[in-house]
ZALO-982496 format. One line per field, with one value per residue (C-alpha): residue number from 1; residue in three letters; x, y, z. Coordinates in Angstrom, 1 decimal. Layout:
// ZALO-982496
i	NUM/...
aa	ala/...
xx	X/...
yy	Y/...
zz	Z/...
END
This chain:
// ZALO-982496
i	1/2/3/4/5/6/7/8/9/10/11/12/13/14/15/16/17/18/19/20/21/22/23/24/25/26/27/28/29/30/31/32/33/34/35/36/37/38/39/40/41/42/43/44/45/46/47/48/49/50/51/52/53/54/55/56/57/58/59/60/61/62/63/64/65/66/67/68/69/70/71/72/73/74/75/76/77/78/79/80/81/82/83/84/85/86/87/88/89/90/91/92/93/94/95/96/97/98/99/100/101/102/103/104/105/106/107/108/109/110/111/112/113/114/115/116/117/118/119/120/121/122/123/124/125/126/127/128/129/130/131/132/133/134/135/136/137/138/139/140/141/142/143/144/145/146/147/148/149/150/151/152/153/154/155/156/157/158/159/160/161/162/163/164/165/166/167/168/169/170/171/172/173/174/175/176/177/178/179/180/181/182/183/184/185/186/187/188/189/190/191/192/193/194/195/196/197/198/199/200/201/202/203/204/205/206/207/208/209/210/211/212/213/214/215/216/217/218/219/220/221/222/223/224/225/226/227/228/229/230/231/232/233/234/235/236/237/238/239/240/241/242/243/244/245/246/247/248/249/250/251/252/253/254/255/256/257/258/259/260/261/262/263/264/265/266/267/268/269/270/271/272/273/274/275/276/277/278/279/280/281/282/283/284/285/286/287/288/289/290/291/292/293/294/295/296/297/298/299/300/301/302/303/304/305/306/307/308/309/310/311/312/313/314/315/316/317/318/319/320/321/322/323/324/325/326/327/328/329/330/331/332/333/334/335/336/337/338/339/340/341/342/343/344/345/346/347/348/349/350/351/352/353/354/355/356/357/358/359/360/361/362/363/364/365/366/367/368/369/370/371/372/373/374/375/376/377/378/379/380/381/382/383/384/385/386/387/388/389/390/391/392/393/394/395/396/397/398/399/400/401/402/403/404/405/406/407/408/409/410/411/412/413/414/415/416/417/418/419/420/421/422/423/424
aa	met/thr/glu/glu/phe/leu/his/his/val/trp/lys/phe/arg/leu/phe/asp/gln/thr/asp/leu/lys/thr/ile/gln/gly/glu/ser/val/ser/ile/glu/lys/val/gly/thr/his/asn/phe/asp/ser/gly/pro/asp/phe/phe/asn/ala/lys/ile/lys/ile/ala/asp/thr/leu/trp/ala/gly/asn/val/glu/ile/his/thr/tyr/ala/ser/asp/trp/leu/lys/his/asp/his/gln/ser/asp/lys/ala/tyr/gln/asn/val/val/leu/his/val/val/phe/gln/ser/asp/lys/glu/ile/lys/arg/phe/ser/gly/glu/val/ile/pro/val/leu/glu/leu/lys/asn/arg/ile/pro/val/ser/leu/leu/asn/lys/tyr/lys/tyr/phe/lys/thr/ser/lys/ser/ser/ile/pro/cys/ser/ala/gln/ile/lys/glu/val/pro/ala/phe/val/val/his/ser/thr/ile/asp/lys/leu/leu/leu/glu/arg/leu/glu/arg/lys/ser/ile/ser/ile/leu/asn/ser/leu/ala/leu/asn/asn/asn/asn/trp/glu/glu/thr/phe/tyr/gln/gln/ile/ala/arg/asn/phe/gly/phe/lys/val/asn/ala/glu/pro/phe/glu/leu/leu/ala/lys/ser/leu/pro/ser/leu/val/leu/ala/lys/his/lys/asn/ser/leu/leu/gln/ile/glu/ala/leu/leu/phe/gly/gln/ala/gly/met/leu/glu/thr/his/met/asp/asp/lys/tyr/ala/leu/ser/leu/gln/asn/glu/tyr/ser/phe/leu/lys/lys/lys/phe/ser/leu/lys/pro/ile/asp/glu/his/leu/trp/lys/tyr/met/arg/leu/arg/pro/val/asn/phe/pro/thr/val/arg/ile/ala/gln/phe/ala/gln/leu/val/tyr/his/ser/ser/his/leu/phe/ser/lys/ile/ile/glu/ala/glu/ser/val/val/gln/leu/lys/glu/tyr/phe/gln/ile/ser/ala/ser/thr/tyr/trp/glu/glu/his/tyr/gln/phe/gly/thr/pro/ser/val/lys/arg/lys/lys/gln/leu/gly/gln/asp/ser/ile/asn/thr/ile/leu/ile/asn/thr/val/ile/pro/phe/leu/phe/val/tyr/gly/lys/gln/lys/lys/asp/asp/lys/tyr/ile/glu/arg/ala/leu/tyr/phe/leu/glu/his/leu/asp/gly/asp/lys/asn/ser/ile/ile/asp/ser/trp/ser/glu/leu/gly/leu/pro/val/lys/asn/ala/tyr/ala/thr/gln/ala/leu/leu/gln/leu/lys/asn/glu/tyr/cys/phe/phe/lys/lys/cys/leu/asn/cys/asn/val/gly/asn/tyr/leu/met/lys/lys/ser
xx	-2.7/-2.9/-5.5/-5.0/-6.2/-9.1/-10.2/-10.3/-12.2/-14.8/-15.1/-15.8/-17.6/-15.0/-15.9/-18.6/-21.7/-23.8/-25.4/-23.4/-23.3/-21.4/-19.1/-21.9/-24.3/-26.5/-27.4/-25.7/-27.0/-24.8/-26.9/-24.1/-20.4/-19.9/-17.4/-13.7/-12.0/-8.3/-7.8/-7.9/-11.0/-12.9/-12.1/-15.6/-18.1/-21.9/-22.3/-25.8/-25.7/-28.6/-27.8/-30.5/-33.7/-32.1/-30.8/-27.7/-26.3/-22.8/-19.1/-17.1/-13.6/-11.4/-8.5/-6.4/-7.1/-9.8/-7.1/-5.6/-8.4/-6.6/-3.1/-4.3/-5.8/-9.3/-10.8/-9.9/-10.9/-14.4/-14.3/-14.6/-17.6/-20.2/-18.6/-21.6/-19.5/-16.0/-14.8/-11.7/-9.8/-9.6/-11.4/-9.1/-10.4/-13.8/-14.0/-16.3/-17.5/-17.1/-20.5/-19.3/-21.5/-19.8/-19.1/-20.5/-17.7/-17.8/-14.9/-13.8/-11.1/-12.9/-14.8/-12.1/-11.2/-7.7/-7.2/-7.8/-5.4/-2.8/-3.1/-2.7/0.5/1.8/1.5/3.0/6.0/6.6/10.1/8.9/8.8/5.3/3.8/0.9/3.1/2.4/-1.4/-2.0/-2.9/-5.9/-7.3/-10.0/-9.2/-12.0/-10.4/-7.0/-8.5/-10.6/-7.4/-5.5/-8.2/-8.2/-4.4/-3.9/-6.1/-4.3/-0.9/-2.1/-3.5/-0.1/1.7/-0.7/0.6/3.9/2.2/-0.3/2.4/4.4/1.3/0.6/4.2/3.9/0.6/-1.4/0.7/0.1/2.7/5.5/4.6/4.5/7.9/9.5/7.9/9.1/12.6/12.7/11.8/14.5/16.9/15.2/16.0/19.7/19.6/15.9/16.8/19.4/17.2/14.3/16.6/17.8/14.3/13.4/16.4/15.5/11.8/10.2/9.4/13.1/13.5/10.4/12.1/14.8/12.6/14.0/17.7/18.8/22.2/20.8/18.5/21.4/23.5/20.8/20.3/24.0/24.9/22.2/23.3/26.7/28.5/29.9/31.7/35.2/37.5/37.1/39.0/36.3/34.8/31.2/31.6/33.1/30.2/27.8/29.9/29.8/26.0/25.4/27.7/25.4/22.1/23.1/23.6/20.5/18.2/20.1/20.5/22.3/23.4/23.1/26.3/27.8/28.8/25.1/25.1/25.9/27.7/28.8/27.5/25.5/25.8/27.3/24.1/22.4/25.0/23.3/25.1/23.3/20.0/20.3/21.1/18.0/15.9/17.1/15.8/12.4/12.1/13.3/10.9/7.9/6.4/3.3/4.0/1.6/-1.3/-0.4/-0.1/-3.5/-5.2/-3.4/-5.9/-3.5/-0.4/1.2/0.6/2.1/5.2/5.8/6.5/9.4/11.0/14.1/17.8/20.7/22.3/25.1/28.0/26.6/26.7/30.5/30.6/29.2/31.0/32.4/35.8/36.1/35.4/33.8/32.6/29.9/26.4/23.0/21.8/18.1/15.7/14.9/11.4/11.8/12.8/9.8/7.5/9.0/8.4/4.8/4.0/5.6/4.9/2.5/-0.2/-0.3/-0.3/-3.3/-5.0/-4.5/-5.6/-8.8/-9.5/-8.7/-10.8/-13.6/-13.5/-13.6/-12.5/-8.9/-9.0/-10.5/-7.8/-5.1/-6.4/-6.8/-3.2/-1.9/-3.9/-2.1/1.5/3.9/4.3/7.2/10.2/12.0/12.6/9.4/7.3/9.3/8.4/4.6/5.0/6.5/3.3/1.1/-0.3/-1.0/2.0/1.5/0.5/1.3/-2.2/-1.4/2.3/1.7/-0.9/1.4/4.2/1.8/0.8/4.4/5.7/2.8/1.3/3.5/6.6/4.8/2.8/-0.5/-2.2/-5.4/-5.8/-5.3/-8.2/-6.0/-5.0/-8.6/-9.8/-7.2/-8.0/-11.7/-11.1/-9.2
yy	12.9/15.3/17.6/15.8/12.6/14.3/15.8/12.3/10.9/13.6/13.6/9.8/9.6/7.1/7.6/6.3/8.3/6.8/9.2/12.2/15.2/18.4/19.1/21.4/18.3/19.0/16.2/16.3/14.9/15.2/15.5/16.7/16.9/19.7/20.2/19.9/23.2/23.1/26.9/29.4/29.6/26.9/23.3/22.2/24.5/24.2/21.5/20.7/19.9/19.5/20.6/20.0/21.0/23.4/22.6/24.7/25.3/26.6/25.7/23.2/23.8/20.9/21.0/18.5/20.6/23.2/25.7/25.5/27.9/30.6/29.5/29.9/33.3/32.4/34.5/37.7/36.4/37.1/34.1/31.8/33.5/31.3/28.0/26.0/23.2/22.9/19.3/18.5/15.4/16.8/19.8/21.7/25.3/27.0/29.0/31.9/34.0/37.8/38.1/36.1/33.1/29.7/27.7/24.1/21.5/17.9/15.8/12.7/11.5/8.3/7.7/6.9/3.2/2.4/0.2/3.2/5.4/2.6/2.1/5.8/5.8/2.8/4.5/7.8/6.1/3.4/3.2/1.7/3.9/2.6/2.8/0.3/-2.2/-4.9/-4.5/-3.5/-7.0/-6.7/-3.9/-4.9/-4.5/-2.0/0.3/0.0/0.8/3.7/5.1/4.7/6.5/9.4/9.8/9.6/12.6/14.3/13.7/15.0/18.1/18.6/18.3/20.7/23.6/24.0/23.7/26.3/28.6/28.2/28.7/32.0/33.2/32.3/34.3/31.1/30.0/26.2/25.3/27.3/25.9/22.3/22.8/24.0/21.2/18.6/20.1/20.0/16.3/15.5/16.5/14.0/14.7/15.6/18.1/19.2/22.8/23.6/21.9/24.2/27.2/26.2/26.0/29.4/31.0/29.7/30.3/27.4/29.9/30.3/26.6/26.4/28.7/26.1/23.0/21.7/21.8/19.3/21.0/24.4/23.0/21.2/24.4/26.4/23.9/23.1/26.8/28.0/25.2/27.0/24.0/25.8/28.6/27.1/26.4/22.9/21.1/18.6/19.0/18.5/20.8/23.5/23.3/23.8/26.7/28.4/28.0/29.1/32.2/33.5/32.5/33.9/37.3/37.1/36.3/38.2/35.0/34.7/31.2/29.7/28.9/25.5/24.8/24.3/20.9/17.9/14.7/13.3/9.8/9.7/6.9/8.2/7.5/10.0/12.8/16.1/16.2/13.0/14.2/17.5/15.6/13.5/16.5/18.1/15.0/15.4/19.0/18.1/15.2/16.5/19.6/20.8/18.1/19.7/19.4/15.8/14.9/16.5/14.5/11.2/8.4/5.5/4.9/3.4/6.6/8.6/6.5/6.7/10.5/9.7/6.9/9.0/8.6/11.1/12.0/10.0/11.9/10.9/7.2/7.4/10.1/11.0/14.4/16.7/15.6/12.4/9.3/6.2/2.7/3.0/2.7/4.0/6.6/5.8/7.1/4.0/2.7/3.6/7.1/7.4/6.2/8.7/11.6/10.4/10.0/13.1/15.6/14.5/13.0/15.9/18.3/16.5/16.5/20.3/21.0/19.1/21.0/24.4/23.8/22.2/19.1/15.8/13.9/14.9/14.1/10.7/10.1/11.0/8.5/5.9/6.4/5.9/2.6/1.4/2.6/0.4/1.3/3.3/1.3/2.5/1.5/3.0/0.9/-2.2/-1.7/-1.5/-4.5/-6.5/-5.7/-7.1/-3.8/-3.4/-1.9/-3.1/0.1/3.8/4.6/2.6/3.4/7.2/7.0/4.9/7.4/10.1/7.9/7.3/10.8/12.8/10.6/7.8/10.0/12.5/9.8/11.4/8.1/9.8/11.5/8.3/5.9/2.9/4.3/5.3/1.8/0.3/2.9/2.1/-1.6/-1.2
zz	35.3/32.4/31.0/27.6/29.2/31.0/27.7/26.2/29.2/29.0/25.2/25.0/28.4/29.7/33.4/35.8/35.1/37.9/40.2/39.1/41.4/41.6/44.5/45.7/45.9/42.9/40.4/37.0/33.7/30.6/27.5/25.2/26.1/23.6/20.7/21.5/21.1/20.0/20.0/22.8/25.1/27.0/26.2/25.0/23.3/23.1/25.8/27.3/31.0/33.3/36.8/39.4/37.5/35.0/31.6/30.8/27.3/27.4/27.7/29.7/31.1/32.2/34.6/36.6/39.7/40.2/41.3/37.8/36.8/38.8/37.6/34.0/34.8/33.6/36.4/34.5/31.0/29.8/27.5/30.5/32.1/30.3/31.5/32.8/34.3/35.6/35.2/37.3/38.4/41.9/43.4/45.7/45.4/45.1/41.8/41.2/38.3/38.0/39.6/42.7/41.7/42.4/39.2/39.4/39.7/38.7/40.2/38.3/40.8/41.8/38.5/36.0/35.5/36.8/33.7/31.4/33.3/33.3/29.5/29.0/31.2/29.3/25.9/27.2/28.8/26.1/24.8/21.5/18.4/18.0/21.5/20.8/19.0/21.6/21.3/17.7/16.5/18.8/16.6/14.1/10.4/9.9/12.5/10.8/7.4/8.6/10.2/6.9/5.0/7.5/7.7/3.9/3.4/6.3/4.7/1.3/3.0/4.7/1.4/-0.2/2.0/0.2/-3.2/-2.3/-1.0/-4.2/-6.3/-4.5/-5.0/-8.7/-9.1/-9.6/-12.5/-12.3/-15.0/-13.3/-9.9/-11.2/-12.8/-9.6/-7.5/-9.9/-10.0/-6.2/-6.2/-8.7/-5.9/-3.6/0.0/-0.1/-3.0/-2.9/-1.9/-4.5/-7.2/-6.2/-6.2/-9.7/-11.0/-9.5/-11.0/-14.5/-15.5/-17.4/-20.2/-20.9/-21.2/-23.4/-25.9/-26.4/-26.3/-29.6/-28.5/-25.7/-25.7/-24.9/-22.2/-20.6/-20.9/-19.2/-16.4/-15.7/-16.1/-13.6/-11.3/-11.1/-12.6/-15.7/-13.9/-13.8/-16.8/-18.3/-21.2/-21.7/-25.2/-24.0/-21.1/-23.3/-25.7/-22.7/-21.5/-24.9/-25.2/-21.6/-22.0/-24.8/-23.1/-19.7/-21.3/-23.5/-20.5/-17.8/-15.8/-12.5/-11.5/-8.0/-6.0/-7.0/-3.4/-2.5/-4.2/-2.0/-3.1/0.3/1.0/-2.3/-4.7/-7.9/-9.8/-7.5/-8.0/-8.8/-12.2/-13.2/-11.8/-13.7/-16.9/-16.4/-15.6/-18.9/-20.7/-19.0/-20.1/-23.6/-24.1/-22.2/-23.7/-21.8/-19.1/-16.6/-18.9/-19.7/-16.1/-15.2/-17.9/-17.4/-16.5/-15.6/-13.6/-16.7/-18.6/-15.7/-15.5/-19.2/-18.9/-16.5/-18.4/-19.2/-19.4/-19.2/-22.5/-24.0/-22.3/-18.9/-19.8/-19.3/-16.6/-13.2/-13.1/-15.7/-17.1/-15.1/-17.3/-15.7/-16.7/-19.3/-17.7/-18.9/-16.4/-16.5/-13.9/-11.8/-10.9/-7.3/-8.2/-10.5/-7.8/-5.3/-7.8/-8.5/-4.8/-3.5/-6.3/-9.0/-6.7/-4.2/-7.1/-8.7/-5.3/-4.9/-8.4/-7.8/-4.6/-6.1/-9.1/-7.0/-9.3/-7.4/-10.5/-9.9/-6.2/-6.9/-9.6/-7.1/-4.6/-7.4/-8.5/-4.9/-4.7/-7.9/-7.0/-5.1/-1.5/0.0/1.0/4.2/7.8/9.0/6.6/7.5/11.1/10.2/8.0/10.9/12.9/10.1/8.8/5.0/3.1/-0.5/-2.1/-1.7/-0.4/2.8/3.2/2.9/5.6/7.8/7.4/8.6/11.6/12.6/12.0/13.4/16.0/17.2/17.4/19.6/21.4/20.4/21.0/22.2/18.8/16.9/16.0/16.8/20.2/20.9/20.2/22.6/25.2/25.1/25.1/28.4
END
């Protein structure tokens, strides 16, 4: 038995409410269970409880055992002096207020359905990565869809945090923040950190001054990435070094350490050298990209901005000075989708919230509905259970469900888990 479970039972009145009486023998009528409090203080605020002939408005505290009141030191905390009802699984101790008055206690020990408790225990002890996997097909479509709607917004709010933090550090400069966030995403998971450090070491305004020269943009990016610090005989690399040497002094630039970049277990097409070359093309071809992204009205339009390929040199190289079979290094559709889902869409969502303009929020949701869904093992597991995974709107929500609820077995906080609990 846990307090988490008792909170759930109280919140949704999942106990026998026939002829309720306090341990002291007074009748109890629950008019309002109160608002669940997830911070410090009593568990439920502003409840309305009729005890005997008196209607009380106040707070409700819930414990497994009544003696837990003393274990948690509530007897010396003024915040608990306006508790009108102490709800416990088992009453093993009489609890009093500062004044010496006994706090009314409602015991639930023999009022909770065994099937409900068994379902809760089943979820909490399940070895499956999705605790309700065996029962999820019993959940109606409307419950699944309402869960997806809720969790998608929750995921976007979570992604908003890093954007808002970055925006604050950049003195509310949207363009600079967007540039840094896009750069981070070009590193994908493995090289996200060094890519972000690269962008922070090289202000977008410096790149903008050289927007008409791809060679200078590449020199600045590879130079700040720390990749032009060693001697190279390659003609292309030497031209980058010469350009960077001049620009480094001109703008007082300090490169990041080259050893930060990771190559291990990456396919050559995902090497940071190739990604930096592609990012250089994005900068070169996308003047005022932030403004264009904000005003884009279709997924096709968004994708066009990222239809880029690394420059000619990189068609025959994956690293400086090491020739390879000729291959065009174009940013793939899956990579474009990842950038749109993880950076562009959350940025659009944050922009709409900050500007208090629902047009951008609605557009962000619309784009997710028209982008292909994520492809990974988590999504595969949901697909096997028959859940919708066709678009990014659904898959982003299902990633949130798996990572923030299923992994921690927060079934009581999940709409799907709630439905199955009540059904039991």
